[in-house]
BAVEXTI-192020 format. One record per residue (C-alpha): residue in one letter; x, y, z. Coordinates in steps of 0.2 Angstrom, whole numbers, padded with zeros to 4 digits, always signed. Layout:
<atoms>
aXYZ
...
</atoms>
This chain:
<atoms>
x+0763+0743+0379
x+0762+0749+0361
x+0769+0737+0348
x+0787+0742+0343
x+0788+0751+0327
x+0800+0745+0313
x+0813+0758+0318
x+0812+0753+0336
x+0815+0735+0332
x+0830+0740+0321
x+0837+0750+0336
x+0835+0735+0348
x+0843+0723+0335
x+0858+0736+0334
x+0859+0737+0353
x+0859+0718+0355
x+0874+0717+0342
x+0883+0731+0351
x+0882+0722+0367
x+0893+0708+0361
x+0912+0710+0364
x+0922+0713+0349
x+0933+0698+0353
x+0918+0686+0354
x+0917+0673+0340
x+0906+0678+0326
x+0906+0664+0314
x+0888+0658+0315
x+0879+0652+0331
x+0888+0638+0340
x+0882+0620+0341
x+0878+0612+0358
x+0879+0595+0364
x+0865+0591+0377
x+0865+0572+0380
x+0850+0562+0387
x+0857+0552+0401
x+0842+0548+0412
x+0843+0530+0413
x+0861+0529+0416
x+0860+0543+0429
x+0847+0532+0438
x+0832+0543+0435
x+0820+0531+0429
x+0803+0533+0437
x+0789+0540+0427
x+0779+0555+0433
x+0760+0551+0432
x+0747+0564+0425
x+0730+0555+0427
x+0723+0546+0412
x+0730+0544+0395
x+0716+0553+0387
x+0716+0568+0400
x+0697+0572+0402
x+0700+0584+0416
x+0711+0599+0416
x+0720+0594+0432
x+0728+0580+0422
x+0736+0592+0409
x+0748+0602+0421
x+0761+0589+0424
x+0773+0591+0438
x+0789+0601+0443
x+0806+0597+0451
x+0820+0605+0461
x+0839+0604+0461
x+0847+0608+0478
x+0860+0601+0489
x+0848+0594+0502
x+0861+0583+0511
x+0875+0596+0512
x+0889+0586+0503
x+0892+0599+0490
x+0883+0592+0475
x+0865+0595+0469
x+0852+0582+0473
x+0836+0580+0463
x+0818+0581+0470
x+0804+0576+0457
x+0786+0579+0461
x+0774+0565+0455
x+0755+0564+0451
x+0743+0550+0451
x+0739+0537+0437
x+0721+0534+0434
x+0710+0522+0424
x+0693+0528+0421
x+0687+0534+0439
x+0699+0522+0448
x+0716+0527+0456
x+0729+0514+0449
x+0744+0522+0456
x+0747+0535+0469
x+0764+0541+0463
x+0776+0546+0476
x+0788+0561+0475
x+0806+0555+0474
x+0822+0561+0481
x+0837+0556+0471
x+0854+0559+0480
x+0869+0564+0469
x+0883+0552+0470
x+0895+0567+0466
x+0897+0563+0447
x+0879+0567+0440
x+0872+0550+0443
x+0859+0547+0457
x+0853+0534+0470
x+0834+0534+0475
x+0835+0540+0493
x+0816+0543+0494
x+0813+0530+0508
x+0827+0536+0519
x+0823+0554+0516
x+0805+0554+0523
x+0801+0566+0509
x+0790+0554+0498
x+0774+0562+0498
x+0760+0553+0489
x+0748+0566+0487
x+0743+0572+0469
x+0758+0584+0467
x+0760+0598+0455
x+0776+0609+0460
x+0790+0612+0472
x+0798+0627+0480
x+0815+0627+0489
x+0819+0638+0504
x+0825+0640+0522
x+0808+0640+0531
x+0816+0639+0549
x+0832+0649+0546
x+0844+0635+0550
x+0853+0636+0533
x+0847+0619+0526
x+0835+0619+0511
x+0817+0614+0515
x+0805+0608+0502
x+0787+0615+0500
x+0776+0604+0489
x+0760+0610+0480
x+0746+0598+0478
x+0728+0595+0473
x+0723+0594+0491
x+0733+0598+0507
x+0751+0605+0503
x+0766+0599+0512
x+0781+0607+0519
x+0796+0596+0522
x+0808+0602+0535
x+0826+0597+0532
x+0834+0589+0548
x+0851+0586+0540
x+0859+0572+0531
x+0846+0572+0518
x+0832+0568+0530
x+0816+0577+0531
x+0801+0579+0543
x+0784+0585+0537
x+0779+0601+0546
x+0764+0598+0557
x+0754+0614+0552
x+0761+0617+0534
x+0756+0633+0525
x+0747+0632+0508
x+0729+0627+0504
x+0718+0612+0502
x+0713+0615+0483
x+0724+0615+0468
x+0741+0624+0471
x+0753+0626+0458
x+0769+0638+0458
x+0777+0643+0474
x+0792+0654+0480
x+0801+0656+0496
x+0807+0674+0498
x+0810+0687+0511
x+0796+0699+0507
x+0797+0711+0521
x+0815+0712+0524
x+0815+0704+0542
x+0828+0691+0538
x+0816+0676+0536
x+0808+0668+0521
x+0790+0670+0518
x+0780+0660+0505
x+0769+0664+0490
x+0758+0650+0484
x+0748+0651+0467
x+0732+0643+0464
x+0725+0637+0447
x+0706+0632+0447
x+0694+0627+0461
x+0691+0608+0459
x+0690+0592+0469
x+0697+0575+0467
x+0679+0568+0464
x+0677+0580+0450
x+0694+0575+0443
x+0690+0556+0444
x+0673+0558+0436
x+0677+0570+0422
x+0672+0568+0404
x+0679+0577+0389
x+0666+0590+0384
x+0674+0604+0375
x+0674+0604+0356
x+0691+0608+0350
x+0696+0607+0331
x+0682+0594+0329
x+0687+0583+0344
x+0681+0582+0362
x+0694+0587+0375
x+0695+0593+0393
x+0685+0608+0398
x+0693+0624+0404
x+0700+0635+0411
x+0687+0647+0404
x+0671+0644+0413
x+0679+0637+0428
x+0682+0646+0445
x+0700+0651+0449
x+0708+0645+0465
x+0715+0660+0474
x+0733+0664+0477
x+0739+0665+0495
x+0754+0673+0504
x+0761+0667+0521
x+0772+0677+0532
x+0785+0668+0542
x+0785+0671+0561
x+0804+0669+0562
x+0804+0651+0569
x+0797+0642+0554
x+0779+0644+0557
x+0768+0653+0545
x+0752+0664+0545
x+0741+0668+0531
x+0744+0687+0527
x+0737+0687+0509
x+0725+0702+0511
x+0737+0712+0523
x+0751+0710+0510
x+0740+0716+0496
x+0742+0700+0487
x+0724+0695+0486
x+0720+0687+0469
x+0707+0700+0465
x+0703+0692+0448
x+0704+0674+0453
x+0715+0672+0438
x+0722+0654+0434
x+0740+0656+0440
x+0755+0645+0436
x+0773+0651+0436
x+0779+0662+0450
x+0796+0672+0452
x+0801+0684+0466
x+0816+0696+0461
x+0821+0714+0462
x+0814+0721+0446
x+0816+0739+0449
x+0833+0740+0459
x+0826+0746+0475
x+0833+0732+0486
x+0817+0723+0489
x+0809+0708+0480
x+0795+0711+0469
x+0783+0697+0463
x+0778+0691+0445
x+0765+0678+0442
x+0761+0670+0425
x+0742+0668+0423
x+0734+0657+0410
x+0721+0666+0399
x+0722+0682+0409
x+0734+0696+0411
x+0749+0692+0421
x+0752+0700+0438
x+0767+0711+0443
x+0767+0715+0462
x+0778+0730+0467
x+0785+0728+0484
x+0786+0744+0495
x+0801+0737+0505
x+0790+0732+0520
x+0781+0717+0512
x+0766+0727+0506
x+0762+0725+0488
x+0754+0734+0474
x+0748+0726+0458
x+0755+0736+0443
x+0755+0723+0429
x+0745+0733+0416
x+0753+0749+0420
x+0771+0741+0419
x+0768+0733+0402
x+0772+0716+0408
x+0754+0709+0409
x+0749+0709+0391
x+0758+0706+0374
x+0762+0720+0362
x+0745+0720+0354
x+0737+0722+0371
x+0731+0704+0372
x+0731+0693+0387
x+0740+0676+0384
x+0741+0659+0392
x+0755+0661+0404
x+0762+0645+0410
x+0781+0647+0415
x+0794+0661+0416
x+0812+0664+0415
x+0820+0679+0422
x+0837+0685+0415
x+0847+0699+0408
x+0846+0694+0390
x+0852+0711+0383
x+0867+0713+0395
x+0861+0730+0401
x+0861+0725+0420
x+0842+0724+0422
x+0832+0708+0424
x+0821+0704+0409
x+0806+0692+0409
x+0802+0678+0397
x+0785+0670+0399
x+0779+0654+0390
x+0762+0653+0382
x+0749+0641+0373
x+0752+0635+0356
x+0749+0646+0341
x+0753+0661+0352
x+0771+0665+0354
x+0779+0665+0371
x+0784+0683+0376
x+0800+0692+0380
x+0798+0707+0391
x+0813+0719+0390
x+0816+0728+0407
x+0817+0747+0403
x+0820+0752+0421
x+0808+0760+0433
x+0797+0745+0433
x+0792+0747+0414
x+0793+0733+0402
x+0792+0732+0383
x+0787+0716+0373
x+0802+0713+0361
x+0797+0695+0356
x+0797+0700+0337
x+0813+0710+0336
x+0823+0697+0346
x+0818+0683+0334
x+0807+0674+0346
x+0790+0675+0338
x+0792+0662+0325
x+0801+0648+0335
x+0789+0649+0350
x+0773+0652+0340
x+0768+0634+0337
x+0774+0624+0353
x+0764+0624+0369
x+0777+0629+0381
x+0780+0627+0400
x+0797+0628+0410
x+0810+0640+0403
x+0828+0645+0407
x+0839+0660+0402
x+0857+0654+0406
x+0874+0653+0398
x+0875+0635+0393
x+0891+0636+0382
x+0901+0648+0394
x+0903+0661+0380
x+0896+0675+0390
x+0879+0676+0382
x+0863+0669+0388
x+0854+0654+0379
x+0835+0651+0380
x+0829+0633+0384
x+0810+0630+0383
x+0801+0614+0388
x+0786+0610+0377
x+0771+0598+0376
x+0753+0600+0372
x+0739+0598+0385
x+0727+0588+0373
x+0733+0570+0368
x+0719+0573+0355
x+0731+0585+0346
x+0738+0570+0337
x+0722+0568+0328
x+0721+0586+0321
x+0738+0589+0313
x+0747+0595+0329
x+0756+0585+0342
x+0754+0580+0360
x+0773+0576+0362
x+0784+0590+0356
x+0802+0594+0355
x+0810+0606+0367
x+0818+0621+0361
x+0836+0628+0362
x+0839+0646+0356
x+0855+0655+0357
x+0861+0674+0354
x+0866+0675+0336
x+0872+0693+0338
x+0856+0702+0333
x+0843+0691+0341
x+0839+0673+0346
x+0843+0659+0333
x+0835+0641+0335
x+0849+0629+0336
x+0838+0614+0343
x+0842+0603+0327
x+0861+0604+0332
x+0860+0604+0351
x+0864+0585+0354
x+0854+0569+0356
x+0844+0576+0371
x+0835+0588+0360
x+0829+0573+0349
x+0819+0567+0364
x+0801+0570+0361
x+0789+0570+0376
x+0775+0581+0383
x+0786+0590+0394
x+0782+0602+0409
x+0795+0607+0423
x+0813+0612+0420
x+0827+0614+0432
x+0845+0618+0429
x+0861+0616+0439
x+0879+0609+0438
x+0875+0590+0441
x+0893+0583+0438
x+0904+0597+0444
x+0912+0602+0427
x+0907+0620+0428
x+0893+0621+0415
x+0874+0619+0418
x+0865+0603+0416
x+0846+0602+0414
x+0832+0590+0420
x+0814+0591+0412
x+0799+0582+0418
x+0787+0573+0406
x+0769+0568+0407
x+0767+0549+0410
x+0786+0546+0407
x+0802+0547+0416
x+0811+0564+0417
x+0824+0569+0404
x+0841+0572+0412
x+0852+0582+0400
x+0870+0581+0403
x+0878+0597+0395
x+0893+0590+0385
x+0894+0606+0375
x+0913+0611+0372
x+0917+0626+0384
x+0918+0642+0374
x+0925+0651+0389
x+0928+0650+0408
x+0915+0650+0422
x+0911+0655+0440
x+0898+0649+0452
x+0894+0660+0467
x+0886+0654+0482
x+0879+0669+0491
x+0862+0664+0498
x+0856+0682+0502
x+0864+0692+0489
x+0852+0702+0477
x+0864+0704+0463
x+0881+0699+0458
x+0891+0709+0446
x+0907+0702+0438
x+0920+0712+0428
x+0931+0701+0418
x+0940+0701+0401
x+0934+0719+0397
x+0916+0713+0399
x+0903+0715+0413
x+0891+0701+0418
x+0876+0703+0430
x+0866+0690+0438
x+0850+0693+0449
x+0844+0682+0462
x+0826+0675+0459
x+0815+0663+0469
x+0804+0652+0459
x+0804+0654+0440
x+0803+0640+0427
x+0786+0631+0428
x+0782+0625+0446
x+0800+0620+0448
x+0816+0627+0456
x+0834+0629+0448
x+0850+0628+0458
x+0849+0645+0468
x+0868+0649+0465
x+0874+0663+0453
x+0881+0655+0437
x+0892+0664+0425
x+0900+0660+0408
x+0914+0672+0406
x+0920+0669+0388
x+0938+0671+0385
x+0942+0679+0402
x+0956+0671+0412
x+0954+0681+0428
x+0940+0690+0436
x+0945+0708+0439
x+0931+0713+0451
x+0916+0705+0458
x+0903+0715+0468
x+0889+0707+0478
x+0874+0718+0483
x+0865+0713+0499
x+0847+0718+0504
x+0853+0731+0516
x+0862+0740+0502
x+0880+0735+0507
x+0892+0728+0495
x+0905+0714+0496
x+0919+0717+0483
x+0933+0705+0478
x+0946+0707+0465
x+0959+0696+0456
x+0948+0680+0457
x+0954+0665+0447
x+0941+0658+0435
x+0933+0641+0435
x+0929+0639+0453
x+0915+0640+0466
x+0915+0655+0477
x+0906+0657+0493
x+0901+0674+0500
x+0891+0680+0515
x+0885+0697+0520
x+0899+0699+0532
x+0913+0695+0520
x+0921+0712+0517
x+0904+0722+0516
x+0906+0741+0514
</atoms>
């Protein structure tokens, strides 16, 4: 897409300001209070990422995590993927993935042993979905080496599937989603580079970067192809990559993945963030056959026509026009990119006019989230940051970097990280990010993975600037809420962030509204469920049979 002219940028800023309700507070951007509580919450085990010096690119990607109610007790549990710790060419610690069961108050007990989900492969990411259609969340873990599918047997206990989908190389982002509309969840698995454990163990820094030797890649390395697996309806999967039109023609280096209805035609499209190559956007024909339209759509390159280093992504309706936009995180000294959805599967890079170029230009960014953290009815943007080169500390940059929080200041995003609470003072080399209400108070808390350090658990103690609603509607494509003279839209997406999984329920901050006038849930078959006169500050459960019309 062509870079926006100055006039177009001014029009967008005006449109953003107009989207705010006249009754909203306007005296400067609000402060936030995100408090780091990992140790007191019981999340203390580090996630290993190879050697301290990171001589192989496999050691740079870190790991992801997921929030889901795996034991069916009504609160969100935490699953953290782990890698391995190395010293030279020796494996010192085969880190185990960990399942933390929520006690109901946002603190956790380590239930890994009892759960059976403690895979000790070199892990990268996790996807949450219902592989066998029994209504319980299953876990797919992407690894260096064979991937793992954990089938939920109830009560927080899992069994590994005997013939899991996935690959034997380096898998990264993944997403369960019903690609073909047959009622079961298929699986897309991204791959990064083709490598082996032996190559990782015996790697030496060989790339000259800013006068120091660092890991080699990804340019010059062969990509690991992406794969798509069709569900047979009983929890088994067959490789349907080519038949679905999802063959990775460029063997690009893929990381973040999200499946969502980008064009409003009631099927789930697929977006893939690629490192150092154009991003993929696959249009779904409604029958699970895809056509790659990234370059045509405007969502593959930045406004200057350049490929970037896509890591993670955050879908969300930042401008409140009812269409899902896409925020993609990138390498340092190259801003992360916000693609505004123009409709008809067309996108425009609006990073500069929305104020995001400057705060995202210097960090190296990974997991991301567009969500309403203070419940005022507007979306904040949280970004996890950290360099891939520990040697960055030697050349005037930093390996460990502060995470970012940006809020809608009325005419674009404003960086409020400096007054966002003690949790934003935590400085690590961060990667994965997952969001959900851990303590049941109605706002979203955050968990971030860090390289060679325990995850950062951020309890959201921000004063509520409005009411809230949480909608549990597992198959809905979109929820529209009308309340207090405003309209709020949330879209279902699978995947997102960076090799991680947020709570899949629809979360709304409603501002000053005291009653929900009308809620409309849109289902994949085009039917709608409508509810009126709903009290605020509650969890609402919906199914397609609930008053569909």
